[in-house]
LUMRO-89059 format. One record per atom (N, C-alpha, C, O, CB): x, y, z. Coordinates in steps of 0.2 Angstrom, whole numbers, plus 2048, in hexadecimal, padded with zeros to 3 digits. Glycine has a CB too. Example, Ala and Ser with C-alpha at 12.3 -4.5 7.8 and 13.67 -1.06 7.14 Angstrom:
BEGIN
8427E4827 83E7EA827 8427F0827 8477EF82A 8397EA82D 8407F5823 8447FB824 840800827 843806828 8467FD81D 
//
This chain:
BEGIN
8037FA7FF 8007FF801 802807801 80380B806 8007FE807 80380A7F9 8068117FA 8048147FE 7FE8157FE 8068167F7 808819805 80682080B 807824805 80B823800 80D822812 802828806 7FF830802 803836809 80283780F 7F1830803 807838804 80C83C80A 80B846808 80D849803 81683A808 80784A80D 80284E80D 80A853810 80D852815 7FB84A813 80C85B80C 81085E80F 80E85F815 80885E816 81186280C 81386281D 814865820 81186C81F 81386D81A 81A865821 80D871822 80C87A822 81487A824 81587D81E 80687E82A 81787A826 81F87C827 82487A822 82987C821 82187882E 82087281C 824873817 820879812 82387E810 82486B814 81B877810 81687B80B 81A88280A 81B884805 80E87C80E 81C885812 81B88A812 82388F80F 82589480C 81888B819 826889812 82F88A80F 82D88A807 83188C803 835881813 825885803 8278867FF 82588A7FA 82588A7F3 8298837FE 82288D7FF 81C8967FB 8218997FB 8238977F5 81589C7FE 82789D7FF 82D89D800 83189E7FB 8338A47FA 82D899801 83289D7FA 8378977F6 8348987EE 83789A7E9 83688C7F8 82E8987EE 82D89A7E6 82B8A07E3 8288A17DE 8288987E4 82E8A57EB 82D8AE7E7 8318AF7EB 82F8B37EF 8268B47E5 8398AC7EB 83D8AD7ED 8428B07E5 8488AE7E5 83F8A77F0 83E8B47E0 8438B57DA 8498BC7DC 84B8BF7E1 83E8B87D3 84B8B97D3 8508BF7D6 84D8C67D2 84C8C77CC 8588BE7D6 84E8C97D5 8468CF7D5 84A8D67D4 84F8D57D7 8418CF7DE 84C8E07D0 84D8E57D3 84F8E77D7 84C8EC7D6 84C8E67D3 8538E97DB 8538ED7E3 84E8F57E2 84B8F87E6 85E8EF7E6 8518F77DC 8508FE7DB 8498FE7D4 84B9007CF 8589047DA 8448FB7D4 8418F77D0 83A8FF7D4 8379037D0 8418EC7D1 83A8FF7DA 8338FE7DE 83590A7DF 83290E7DF 8348F57EB 83E9097E0 83D9117E0 83D9147DC 8399197DC 8419147E1 8419107D4 83F9137CD 8379167CB 83791C7C9 83F90C7C9 8339127CC 82B9127CB 82C9187D3 82B91D7D0 8249087CB 82D9187D6 82B91E7DA 82D9257D9 82B92B7DC 82D91C7E1 8339247D5 83792A7D3 83092D7CC 82D9327CA 8419267CF 8329287CA 82D9277C1 8269297C2 82492D7BE 82D91E7BD 8229287C6 81C92C7C7 81E9347C7 81D9387C3 81992A7CE 8219347CE 82293E7D0 8249407CA 8219467C8 82A9427D7 82893E7C6 82E9407BD 8279417BD 8269467C0 8349387B6 82093E7BB 81B93D7B8 81593F7B6 81093D7B2 81C93B7B8 8179447BE 8119477C5 81394E7C0 80E9527BF 8149487D2 81994F7BD 81B9567BF 81B9577B5 81995B7B2 8249567C6 81E9537B3 81B9517AC 8159537A8 8139577A3 81A94B7AC 81194F7AE 8099517AB 8079567AC 80895B7A8 80394D7AD 8059587B4 8039607B3 8079677AF 80496C7AE 8039617BB 80F9657AE 81196C7AB 80F96C7A4 80F9727A1 81896F7AB 80C96779F 80C96479C 805966795 801961795 80D95E7A0 80296B78F 7FF97078C 800973789 806974787 7FD97378E 7F9976787 7FA97C785 7FD982788 800986784 7F697D784 7FD98478E 801989791 805983796 80298079B 7FD991795 80B983794 811982799 8129817A0 8139867A2 814985799 81397D7A3 81497F7AB 81B97C7B0 81B9777B3 80D97A7AD 8239807AF 82997D7B1 8289797B6 82497C7BA 82E9817B3 82B9747B8 82E9737BE 82E97A7C6 82C97B7CC 8359707BB 83197E7C1 8329847C8 82D9877CA 82B9887D0 83698A7C6 8289887C3 8229897C6 81B9877C9 8169897CD 82198A7C3 81D9817C5 81797C7CA 81B97D7D1 8199827D5 8179707C7 82097A7D3 82197C7DC 8219817E1 8239817E7 82697C7DD 81E9877DC 81D98D7E0 81798E7E0 8149927E3 8219937DD 8129897D9 80A98B7DA 8099867E1 8049867E5 8049897D3 80D9827E0 80B97C7E6 80C97F7EB 8089807F0 8109747E7 8139827EC 8149867F6 81198C7F6 80F98F7FB 81F9897FA 80E9907F1 80A9947F6 8029927F6 7FE9957FA 80B99C7F3 80098C7F3 7FB9887F7 7FA9857FD 7F59827FF 7FB9857F4 802988802 802985806 80198B80C 7FE98B811 806981806 80499180A 80499880B 80B99A80C 80E99C811 7FE99B811 80D998805 81499A804 8149A07FF 8129A07F9 819993801 8169A7803 8169AD7FD 81C9AB7F6 8229A97F6 8199B6801 8169AC7F1 81C9AA7EC 81A9AC7E3 81F9AA7DF 81C99F7EC 8199AD7E2 8179B47D9 8189B07D6 81E9AD7D6 81D9BD7D5 8129AE7D4 8119A97CC 80B9AD7CB 8089B17CF 81099F7CD 8099AA7C2 8059AB7BD 7FF9AA7BE 7FE9A47BD 8079AA7B8 7FA9AD7C0 7F29AB7C4 7F39A67BE 7F49A17C0 7EA9B17C6 7F29A57B8 7F09A47B3 7F299A7B3 7ED9957B2 7F59AB7AD 7F79987B3 7FA9947B4 7F99927BB 7FA98C7BA 7FE9947B2 7F99947C2 7F79947C8 7EE9917C7 7ED98C7CB 7F799D7CB 7E99937C2 7E598F7C2 7E298B7BD 7DD9897BD 7E29927C4 7E998B7B7 7E69847B4 7EA97E7B7 7E89787B6 7E99847AB 7EF9807BC 7F197A7BE 7EE9777C4 7EC9717C3 7F897A7BE 7ED97A7CA 7E797A7CF 7E29787CD 7E19747D1 7E69807D1 7DC9797C7 7D597A7C6 7D39757C0 7CD9737BF 7D39827C5 7DA9727BC 7D896D7B6 7E09667B6 7DF9607B5 7D79727AC 7E796B7B7 7EB9677B4 7EA9617BA 7EA95B7B9 7F296A7B2 7EB9637C2 7EE9607C9 7E895A7C7 7EA9547C5 7EE9667D1 7E195B7C9 7DC9577CB 7DE9537C6 7E194E7C7 7D695A7CC 7DB9557C0 7DD94E7B9 7E494A7BC 7E59457C0 7DF9527AF 7E894C7BB 7EF9487BB 7EE9447C3 7F093E7C3 7F89507BC 7EB9467C9 7E79437CF 7E69407CD 7EC93D7CB 7E19457D3 7E193D7CB 7DB93C7C8 7DE9357C1 7DA9337BE 7D79467C4 7E29347C0 7E59317BC 7EB92C7BD 7EE9277BB 7E69367B7 7ED9327C6 7F492B7C7 7ED9277CF 7ED9227D0 8019307CD 7E892B7D1 7E59227D3 7DF91D7CF 7DC9177CF 7E09237DA 7E09217CB 7DB91B7C4 7E09187C3 7E09127C2 7D791D7BB 7E591B7C3 7EA9167BF 7EB9117C4 7EA90B7C2 7F191A7BE 7EE9127CB 7EF90C7CF 7E89077CF 7E79017CC 7F190F7D8 7E390A7D3 7DC9067D3 7DC9017CF 7DD8FB7D1 7D590B7D1 7DC9037C7 7DD8FD7C3 7E28F97C0 7E18F47BD 7DB8FC7BF 7E88FB7C2 7F18F57C2 7EE8F27CA 7EC8EC7CA 7FD8FB7C4 7EE8F57D1 7EE8F07D3 7E88EB7D6 7EA8E67D9 7F18F27D7 7E28EC7D5 7DC8EA7D4 7DE8E27CD 7DD8DC7CE 7D78F27D1 7E18E47C7 7E38DE7C2 7E88DB7C7 7E58D67CA 7E78E17BB 7ED8DC7C8 7F38D87CB 7EE8D37D0 7EE8CD7CF 7FB8DE7D1 7E88D67D8 7E68D27DA 7E18CE7D7 7DE8C97D9 7E68D37DF 7DE8D27D0 7D78CA7CE 7DE8C37CA 7DC8BD7CB 7CE8CE7C2 7E38C47C8 7E58C27C3 7EB8BD7CA 7EC8B77C8 7E98CA7BD 7EF8BE7D1 7F08BB7D4 7E98B87D6 7EB8B37DA 7F38BE7D7 7E38B87D6 7DA8B57DA 7DC8B07D7 7DD8AB7DA 7D18B77D8 7DD8B07D0 7DA8AC7CB 7DE8AA7C9 7DC8A77C3 7D78AE7C6 7E38A97CA 7E98A57C8 7EA8A77C1 7E98A27BE 7E789C7CA 7EB8AD7BC 7E98AE7B7 7F08B87B5 7EF8BE7B7 7DF8AD7B8 7F48B37B2 7F38BB7B0 7F18BC7A9 7F68BD7A6 7FA8C07B2 7EC8BC7A7 7E78BE7A2 7E28C37A3 7E08C77A0 7E48BA7A0 7E18C17AD 7DA8C27AD 7DA8CA7AD 7DF8CE7AA 7D78BE7B5 7D48CE7B1 7D68D67B1 7D28D67B6 7D08D07B9 7D58DD7AA 7D08DF7B8 7CB8DE7BC 7C58DE7B7 7C08DD7BA 7CA8E37C0 7C48DD7B0 7BA8DC7AC 7BD8D57AB 7BE8D47A5 7B68E27A1 7BE8D17AF 7BC8CA7AB 7B78C77B4 7B58C17B5 7C78C37A9 7B68CE7B8 7B08CA7BD 7AD8CE7BA 7AA8C97B9 7AF8CA7C6 7AA8D47B6 7A68D87B1 7A48E07B6 79F8E37B5 79E8D47AE 7AA8E17BB 7AD8E87BD 7A98EC7B8 7A38EE7B8 7B68E97BD 7AD8ED7B2 7AD8F37AE 7A68F17A8 7A28F57A7 7B68F37AA 7A68EB7A7 79C8EC7A4 7998EA7A5 7958E77A2 7988E979F 7978E97AE 7918EF7B1 7938F47B2 78E8F77AF 78E8EE7B6 7978F77B3 7968FE7B5 7969007AB 7979067AA 79E9027BB 7968FF7AA 7969027A1 7909037A0 78E9087A0 7988FD79A 78C8FA7A0 7848FB79E 7808FF7A2 77A9027A0 7818F679E 7839007AA 77F9037AE 77F90B7AD 77A90E7AE 7819007B4 78490D7AA 7859147A5 78391679E 78391C79B 78B9157A3 78191179C 77F912795 778911795 774914791 78290C791 77690D79C 76E90E79B 76A91479E 76491579E 76B90879F 7709177A3 76991E7A8 76C9227A1 7689277A0 76C9237B3 77292379B 774925793 76B927790 76892C790 77891D78D 76A91F78F 76491F78B 75D91D78C 75991C787 76691C786 75A91B794 757919796 753920795 74F921790 75791679A 75592479A 75392A79A 74F9287A1 74A92B7A0 75092D793 74E9247A7 7479227A6 7479267AD 74C9297AE 7459197A4 7419287B3 74092C7B7 74692A7BE 74992E7C1 73992C7B7 7479247BF 74E9257C4 7509267C2 75292B7C5 7509217C7 7559257BE 75B92A7BC 75B9317BB 75F9357BC 75D9297B6 7549327B8 75393A7B7 75493C7BF 75993F7C1 74B93D7B3 74D9397C5 74F93C7CA 75693A7CD 75693D7D2 74B93B7CE 75A9367CC 7629357D0 76593B7CB 76993F7CF 76892B7CF 76693F7C3 7689447C1 76494A7C5 7679507C4 7659437B9 76194A7C8 75D9507CB 7619507D0 7669547D0 7569517CD 76094B7D6 76594B7DD 76C94C7DD 76E94F7E2 7659447E0 77094A7D8 7779497D7 77794F7D2 7789557D2 77A9407D4 77694D7CE 7799547C8 77D94E7C1 77C9487BE 78495D7CF 7839527C0 7899517BD 78D9497BF 7919467BD 78D9577BF 78A9497C4 78D9427C7 7899397C8 78B9337C9 78D9447CE 78293E7C6 77E9377C5 7809337C1 77C92E7C2 7789377C3 7849327BE 78792D7B9 78B9287BD 78B9227BF 78C9307B2 78F92E7BE 7959297C3 7929277C6 7919237C2 79A92B7C7 78E9267CD 78A9237D0 78791D7CD 7899177CE 7879287D1 78391E7CB 77F91A7C7 7849137C3 78190E7C4 77B91F7C2 78B9127BF 78E9137BD 79390C7C2 7949067C1 78F91B7BC 7959117C9 79790C7CF 7949067D1 7979017D2 79590F7D4 78C9097D2 78A9037D4 7899017D0 7888FB7D2 7879027D8 7889017C7 7888F97C4 78E8F67C5 78E8F07C5 7878F87BC 7928F87C6 79A8F57C7 7988F27CC 79A8EC7CB 7A18F97C8 7968F37D2 7958F17D9 7928E87DA 7958E37DC 7908F87DC 7898EA7D6 7858E57D1 7888DE7D0 7888D97D4 7868E87C9 78B8DF7C8 78D8DC7C5 7938D57CC 7928CF7CC 7918E27C0 7988DA7CF 79D8D67D2 7968D27D6 7958CC7D4 7A38DB7D7 7938D57DA 78F8D27DE 78D8CD7DB 78F8C87DD 78A8D67E0 7888CD7D6 7878C87D2 78E8C07D0 78D8BA7D1 7868CC7CC 7918C37CE 7968BE7CD 7978BC7D1 7968B67D2 79B8BF7CA 79A8C17D9 79D8B97DC 7978B57E4 7988B07E8 7A78BC7E0 7928BA7E2 78B8B57E3 78A8AD7DF 78B8A77E1 7848B97DF 7888B07D8 7898AC7D5 7918A57D5 79089F7D5 7878B17CF 7948A67D5 79C8A27D7 79A89F7DE 79A8997DD 7A58A87D8 7978A17E4 79489D7EA 7938967E7 78F8947E3 78D8A07EF 7978927EA 79788A7E7 7948867ED 7998827ED 79F8877E5 7908837F2 78F8827F9 7928867FB 7978857F7 79087C7FD 79488C7FF 794890801 79E891801 7A2895805 790890806 79F88D7FC 7A688E7FA 7A68967F1 7A28967EC 7AA8857F8 7AC89A7F4 7AF89E7EB 7B18987E7 7B68967E7 7B88A27EB 7AD8967E2 7B28967DD 7B48977D7 7B18987D1 7B38927DD 7BC8957D8 7BD89B7D3 7BD89D7CD 7BD8A37CA 7C189D7D4 7BC8967C9 7BB8947C4 7B38967C0 7B28967BA 7BC88F7C4 7AF8977C8 7A78997C4 7A789F7C5 7A38A37C2 7A08967C8 7AB8A07CA 7B08A97C7 7AE8AA7C0 7A98AC7BE 7BC8A97C7 7B58A77BE 7B68A97B8 7B18AC7B2 7AF8B17AF 7B98A47B5 7AE8A17B3 7A88A47AF 7A48A87AE 7A38AB7A9 7A48A27B0 7A28A97B6 79A8AD7B9 79E8B47B2 79C8B57AC 7998AF7C6 7A28B67B5 7A68BC7B5 7A48BE7A9 7A38C37A5 7B18B87B8 7A48B77A7 7A78B879F 7A08B779E 79E8BC79B 7AD8B379A 79D8B47A0 7958B479E 7928BC79E 7908C0799 7918B07A5 7928BD7A7 7908C57A8 7908CB7A1 78C8CF79E 7968C87AF 7998CB7A2 79D8CF79B 7998CE795 7978D4793 7A48CB79A 7968C8792 7948C778D 78D8CA78D 78B8CE788 7968C178D 7888C7794 7828CA793 7838D3793 77F8D678F 77E8C779A 7888D7797 7868DE797 7878E1791 7858E678F 7898E179B 78F8DB78E 78F8E1789 7888DF781 7878E377D 7988E2786 7858D8783 77D8D977D 77B8DF77F 77C8E377A 7758D477E 7788E2787 7728E4788 7748EC788 7708F0788 76E8E178F 77E8ED788 7828F5786 77D8F477D 77A8F977A 7908F4786 77F8EE77A 77C8EC773 7778F2771 7778F776E 7798E6774 7728EF775 7698F1773 76A8F7776 7698FB772 7628EC776 76B8FA77E 76D90077C 770906779 76F90C778 76D90177F 775902777 77690776F 77290A76A 77190F767 77B90576A 770904768 76C902761 766908764 76690D762 7688F6760 762908768 76090C76C 76091476A 75D917766 76390A773 76791676F 76891C76E 76891F769 76991C764 76D91D770 768926769 76692C763 76C92E765 76F92D76B 75E932763 77193175F 77593575D 77C937763 781936764 77093B75A 77693D765 77993F76A 77993A770 77D93A775 77794776B 777938771 778932775 77E92E774 78292F779 77292C774 77F92B770 78592876C 78B92976B 79092576B 784928767 78993276C 79193476E 794932774 79992F775 79193C76E 78E93677B 79093277F 79192D782 79392B787 790933780 78E92977C 78E923782 79691F77D 79891977F 78291C782 799921778 79F920774 7A5922777 7AA91E776 79F92476F 7A892A77B 7AC92D77E 7AA92C785 7AE92F788 7AC93277B 7A5929788 7A4925790 7AB92078F 7B1920790 79B920792 7A691D78D 7AA912787 7B1914789 7B591178C 7AA911779 7B3919786 7BA91A783 7BD91B787 7C2918787 7BD91F77D 7BC91D78C 7C091F793 7C3928790 7C592B78B 7CA917794 7C192C799 7C4934797 7C393679F 7BF9357A3 7BF93A790 7CB93979E 7CB93B7A4 7C99457A5 7CA9497A9 7D49397A6 7C594679E 7C494D79B 7C295179F 7C495679E 7C094E796 7BB94F7A8 7B894F7AA 7BA9527AF 7B79567B1 7B694B7A9 7C19507B4 7C39507B8 7C69547BC 7CA9587BA 7C494D7B8 7C49547C3 7C195B7C7 7C29597CD 7BF9547CE 7B995D7C5 7C695B7D2 7C895C7DA 7C19597DA 7C29547D8 7CB9647DE 7BB9597DC 7B49577DC 7B59507DB 7B794D7E0 7AE95B7D6 7B494C7D4 7B69457D4 7BE9437D4 7C093E7D1 7B39427CF 7C29477D8 7C99447DA 7C69427E0 7C793C7E1 7D19487DB 7C29467E5 7C09437EC 7BD9407EB 7BE93B7EF 7BE9467F0 7B69407E6 7B19397E6 7B69327E6 7B692E7EB 7AC9397DE 7B89327E2 7BD9297E1 7C29287E6 7C49237E7 7C39287DB 7C492F7EA 7CA92C7EF 7C89287F4 7CB9227F5 7CF9327F2 7C392A7F9 7C69237FF 7C691D7FC 7CA9197FE 7C1921806 7C091C7F3 7C19147F3 7C49137F2 7C490D7F2 7C090F7F1 7CC9167EC 7CF9147E9 7D69137EF 7DA90E7EE 7CF9197E3 7D69177F5 7DA9167F8 7D990F7FD 7DE90C7FD 7DA91B7FA 7D590E7FF 7D1906800 7D5903801 7D9902805 7CC9027FC 7D39027F8 7D68FD7F2 7DD8FC7F4 7DF8F77F5 7D69017EB 7E09037F5 7E69037F2 7EB9017FB 7F19017FC 7E890C7EE 7E89017FF 7EB8FD806 7E98F6805 7EC8F1805 7E890180E 7E08F7806 7E08ED805 7E38EA801 7E88E8803 7D98E9803 7E18E97FA 7E78E87F9 7EC8E57F9 7EC8DF7FA 7E78E97F9 7F18E77F8 7F68E77FB 7F78E3800 7FA8DE7FF 7F88EC7FC 7F48E1809 7F38E080D 7F28D880E 7F28D5813 7F08E480D 7EF8D5806 7EE8CF804 7F38CE800 7F28CB7FA 7E88CD801 7F98CF801 7FD8CE7FC 8018C67FB 8038C27F6 8028D47FC 8018C4803 8058BE806 8008BA804 8018B5800 8068BE810 7F88BB805 7F28B4807 7F28B37FB 7F08AD7F9 7E78B980D 7F58B97F7 7F58B87F0 7FC8B67ED 7FE8B67E7 7F28BE7EC 8008B37F2 8058B17F3 8068A97F5 8098A67F1 8078B57F7 8038A67FA 8008A17FB 7F989E7F5 7FA8987F3 8008A3800 7F68A17F3 7F189F7EF 7F389E7E9 7F189B7E4 7EC8A27EE 7FA8A17E9 7FB89E7DF 7FE8987E2 7FB8937DF 8028A57D8 8018957E5 80188C7E8 7F98877E7 7F98817E7 80388D7F2 7F48897E6 7F28877E6 7EB8897EE 7EC88B7F4 7F88837E5 7E48877EB 7E28897F1 7E08837F5 7DC8867F9 7DD88C7F0 7E187D7F8 7E28797FA 7E787B7FE 7E587D804 7E28747F7 7F087A7FC 7F587D800 7F3884802 7F0885808 7FB87D7FD 7F48897FF 7F0891803 7EA891808 7E989680B 7EB8947FD 7E788C809 7E088A810 7E5886815 7E588781B 7D688480D 7E9880812 7ED87E818 7F188281A 7F488181F 7F1878818 7F4887816 7F988D819 7F689481F 7FA898822 7FC892811 7EE89281F 7EB899822 7E689D821 7E28A0825 7EF89D821 7E889B817 7E68A1817 7DC8A0817 7D989B817 7EA8A480F 7D88A6817 7D38A5816 7D18A780F 7D28AC80B 7D18A781B 7CC8A280D 7CD8A2806 7C78A6803 7C78A87FD 7CE89B803 7C38A8807 7BC8AA807 7BB8B2808 7B88B7805 7B98A580D 7BF8B280B 7C08B980F 7C48BB80A 7C28BE805 7C48B9816 7CA8B9809 7CF8BD804 7CB8BC7FD 7CB8C17FA 7D78B9803 7C88B87FC 7C58BA7F7 7C18BF7F1 7C28C17EB 7C38B67F8 7BD8C07F8 7B68C67FC 7B98CA7FA 7B88CE7F5 7B48C7805 7C08CA800 7C18D5800 7C78D67FA 7C88DC7F8 7C78D980A 7CA8CF7F5 7CD8D37F2 7C78D47E9 7CA8D57E3 7D58D07F3 7C08D27E9 7BC8D37E7 7B58D97E9 7AF8DA7E6 7BA8CD7E6 7B78DB7EC 7B58E37EF 7B98E77EE 7B78EC7EC 7B38E47F5 7C18E57F1 7C58EB7F0 7C68EE7E9 7C68F47E8 7CA8EA7F2 7C88E77E1 7C58EC7DD 7BF8EC7D9 7BF8EE7D3 7C98ED7DA 7BB8E97DC 7B48F07D9 7B48F57DB 7B38F97D6 7AD8EF7DA 7B68F77E2 7B88FD7E7 7BB9057DF 7B89097DC 7C18F87EE 7C39017DD 7C79037D8 7C59047D4 7C490A7D2 7CB9007D7 7C18FE7D0 7C39007CA 7BA9007C7 7B88FF7C1 7C98F97C7 7B69007CE 7AF9047CF 7AD90B7CB 7AA90D7C6 7AF9077D7 7B390F7CF 7B49147D1 7B69177C9 7B391B7C6 7B99147D7 7BB9137C8 7C09187C1 7BD9177BB 7BF9197B6 7CA9157BF 7B69137BC 7B290F7B5 7AD9177B6 7AB91A7B1 7AC9047B7 7AA91A7BD 7A691A7BF 7A99247BA 7A79287B5 7A39167C8 7AE9257BE 7AF92B7BB 7B492D7B7 7B69337B7 7B092E7BF 7B79267B1 7BA92A7AE 7B99257A7 7BE9247A3 7C192C7B0 7B39217A8 7B291B7A3 7B89167A2 7BE9177A2 7AF91D79C 7B49127A0 7B990A79F 7C290C799 7C390F794 7B1902798 7C490979D 7CC90979E 7CF90579E 7D09027A4 7CE90B7A3 7D3902796 7D58FB796 7DC8FD797 7E0902796 7D38F5790 7DC8F4797 7E48F279A 7E98F579D 7EF8F379E 7E88F2795 7E58FA7A0 7EB8FA7A7 7EA8F67AB 7EF8F37AE 7EE8FF7AB 7E38F57AD 7E68EB7B3 7E98E57AE 7EC8E07B0 7DC8E67B9 7E78E57A8 7EC8DE7A5 7F48DE7A5 7F88DA7A7 7EC8DE79C 7F48E37A4 7FC8E57A1 8008E97A5 8068E97A3 7FD8E979A 8018EE7AD 8058ED7B1 8068E97B2 80C8E87B1 8048EF7B3 8038E57B6 8058DE7BD 8098DA7B5 80F8D87B5 7FC8D67C3 8078DA7B1 80E8D57AA 8158D87AA 81B8D67AA 80C8D779E 8138DF7AC 81A8E27AC 81E8E37B1 8248E27B1 8198E87AA 81C8E37B5 81F8E37BD 8208DC7BE 8268DB7C0 8198E77C4 81D8D87BD 81E8D27BC 8278D07BA 82C8CC7BD 8188D17B8 8288D27B6 82D8D17B3 8368D77B6 83B8D87B2 82A8D27AA 8348D97BC 8368DE7BB 8388DB7C4 83E8D97C5 8318E47B8 8348DB7C9 8318D87D0 82F8D17D0 8308CE7D5 82A8DC7D3 82E8CE7CC 82F8C67D0 8268C47D1 8228C87CF 8358C77DA 8258BF7D3 81F8BC7D6 81C8C17DB 8168C17DB 81F8B67D8 81F8C37DE 81E8C27E7 81A8C87E6 81D8CC7E4 8268C37EE 8118CA7E8 80D8CC7E8 80F8D27EA 80E8D77E6 8098C97EA 8128D27F2 8148D67F4 8178DC7F1 8188E27F3 8168D47F8 81A8DB7EA 8208E17E8 8198E17E1 8178E77E0 82D8DF7E6 8178DC7DE 8128DD7D9 80C8E27DB 80C8E77D8 8108D67D8 8078E17E1 8018E67DF 8068EC7E2 8058F07DE 7F88E37E4 80B8EF7E7 80F8F67E7 80F8FA7DF 80D8FE7DC 8168F47EA 8158F37DE 8198F67D5 8128F77D3 8128FD7D3 81F8F07CE 80C8F57D2 8078F47CA 8058FC7D0 8079017CD 7FE8EA7C9 8038FC7D3 8009047D6 8059087D2 80390A7CC 8029067E0 8099087D4 80F90E7D0 80F90C7C7 80C9107C4 81A90D7D5 8129077C5 80F9077BF 80A9097BC 80B90C7B7 80E9037BF 8039097C0 7FE90B7BA 7FE9147BD 7F99177BB 7F49047BA 8019167C0 7FF91B7C1 80491E7BD 8029247BD 7FF91E7C7 80991D7BA 80C91E7B7 80891F7AF 8079237AB 81191B7BA 80991A7AE 80391C7A8 80291C7A6 80391F7A1 80191C7A5 7FB91A7A8 7F59217A8 7F69287A9 7F392C7A6 7F191F7AC 7FA92B7AE 7FE92E7AC 7FE9347A8 7FC93A7A7 80092C7AA 80392F7A5 80992F79D 802931796 802935792 80E92479B 7FD929798 7F792C792 7F392E792 7F092E78C 7F392B790 7F1931798 7EC93779A 7F093D796 7EE940791 7EB9397A5 7F593E797 7FB942794 7FB94578D 7FB94B78A 80093F794 7FA93D78A 7FD93D783 7F5940780 7F494577C 800934780 7F093C783 7E893C781 7E7943782 7E2941785 7E3937786 7E8949783 7E8953783 7ED95277F 7EB954779 7EB95878B 7F195177F 7F695377A 7F8954776 7FA95A774 7F995177A 7F8950773 7F794976A 7F394D764 7F694F75F 7EF93E76D 7EE94E767 7E9953760 7E5958764 7DF958764 7E294F75A 7EA95E769 7E7964769 7E6967766 7E9969761 7E896576B 7E096B76A 7D996C76F 7D796676E 7D4962772 7D397176D 7D896576B 7D295D76C 7D5958771 7DB958773 7D1957764 7D1955773 7D394D775 7D2947773 7CD945770 7D394B77A 7D7943777 7D693A773 7D393877A 7D393A77F 7DF933771 7D0932778 7CD92E77B 7D092977F 7D092377C 7CA92D777 7D392A786 7DB92978A 7D791E789 7DC91A78B 7DB930799 7D391B787 7CE915786 7D491377F 7D690E77F 7C4916785 7D691877B 7D9918774 7DE915776 7E090F775 7DA91E771 7E391E779 7E991A77C 7E991677F 7EC91277B 7ED91C77E 7E9912785 7EA90A787 7EA907784 7ED902786 7E8907789 7E790877F 7E590177A 7EA900775 7EE8FB775 7DC901775 7EA905773 7F190676E 7FA904771 7FE90076E 7F290F76D 7FB907778 7FE90577D 8008FD781 8058FB782 7FC90877F 7F98FB782 7FA8F7784 7FB8F2782 8018F0783 7F78F6788 7F88EF77E 7F68EC776 7FF8E8774 8008E2776 7F38F5770 8038EB76F 8088EC76E 80D8E8774 8128E4773 8088F176D 8098EC77C 80F8E877F 80C8E2781 80F8DE785 8138EB785 8068E177E 8038DC784 8088D4780 80B8CF782 7F68DB784 8078D7779 8058D2776 8108D0776 8138CC773 7FF8D476E 8128D777A 81B8D6777 81D8D177E 8238D077E 8238DF777 8168CE785 8158CC78B 8168C4786 81B8C0785 80E8D0791 8108C4782 80F8BE782 8158BA77C 8168B577A 8088BF781 8178BF77A 81B8BA775 8228B8778 8248B3775 81D8BE76F 8258BB77D 8288BC780 8288B6784 82D8B3785 8278C2782 8258B4786 8248AD78D 8218A9787 8228A478A 81C8AF795 81F8A7782 81E8A577D 82689F77D 82789977D 81D8AC778 82B8A877A 8318A4777 8358A177E 83A89D77D 8378A9772 8348A3785 8338A078A 83389A789 838898788 82E8A278D 82D897789 82A89078B 82A88B788 82988678A 82488F78B 82C88E782 83088B77B 83888B77A 839888775 82D88F776 83C88D77C 84388E77F 844889785 849888788 844896782 
//
């Protein structure tokens, strides 16, 4: 009779540590932090009216009470237009990228992204329905919330879709990852079909609104929109890295992770909630922006290894840098017009993603 052997927790834990003990670039995180600061300075200074880094410093110091001679026009442009837009790009980029890294770790699939569980499609469908249907409920909501009604509806659409996917995926009190993945695919397809019906029923003016909103834009950025998404994004940026250890153990398999003390149900639920908060609010204020949550974690893993303690933080920094640069290009390439930012992220992200795939293919063949 053959006796089956089971790895004790100590052996499994040492296996988990060795699995993530890879050669990493120790300068990656400091470099990303410095690059983010440089990107912010570049983004707020570039435009029809250029503001030098020295002038930026004077204007910022004046807001903190220091006396400084500054150009009032440049001060107004920086504080009222560019700075809130850059802050919004930083928050949305960080939220999308860290959510993408967490979702990839949850599904143990590098091709996963937040849209896989229907967050983006649910928000998009809710917004399109509000634009097209003009039901009494939506009109009442618009009267109460004004221009922010669409953002609120989109956010609750994202939450409702994520909740639906999560509830369907629960089987006998357990959250089955495979069922969650398939449910997300089905919900995405259904949301796409319903969005298509709404688009078919839309007028020409509504079609323009739907198209511009669905391609993503930070053109409506203001300090109000920044403050609206700030608490949700901060909660996600603080909460998701706290799950890095659980995600590392989950990479070994659910049974091994459970044996090592990971509460799988709580971990899955927290990742879904945090990702919904970050992605739902970003879609609500800026529309659908693709590829950030998919590509950035891939690039970070190339320099940071597979340890989620580095991948999650690096993804947040990298997402902020990429989206801020993309938004800067979106408002300057065809000035005075503006490109939808979703087009730029797709144009940048697709070649990078294909390069990563070919690189992995060559490594597998070799």
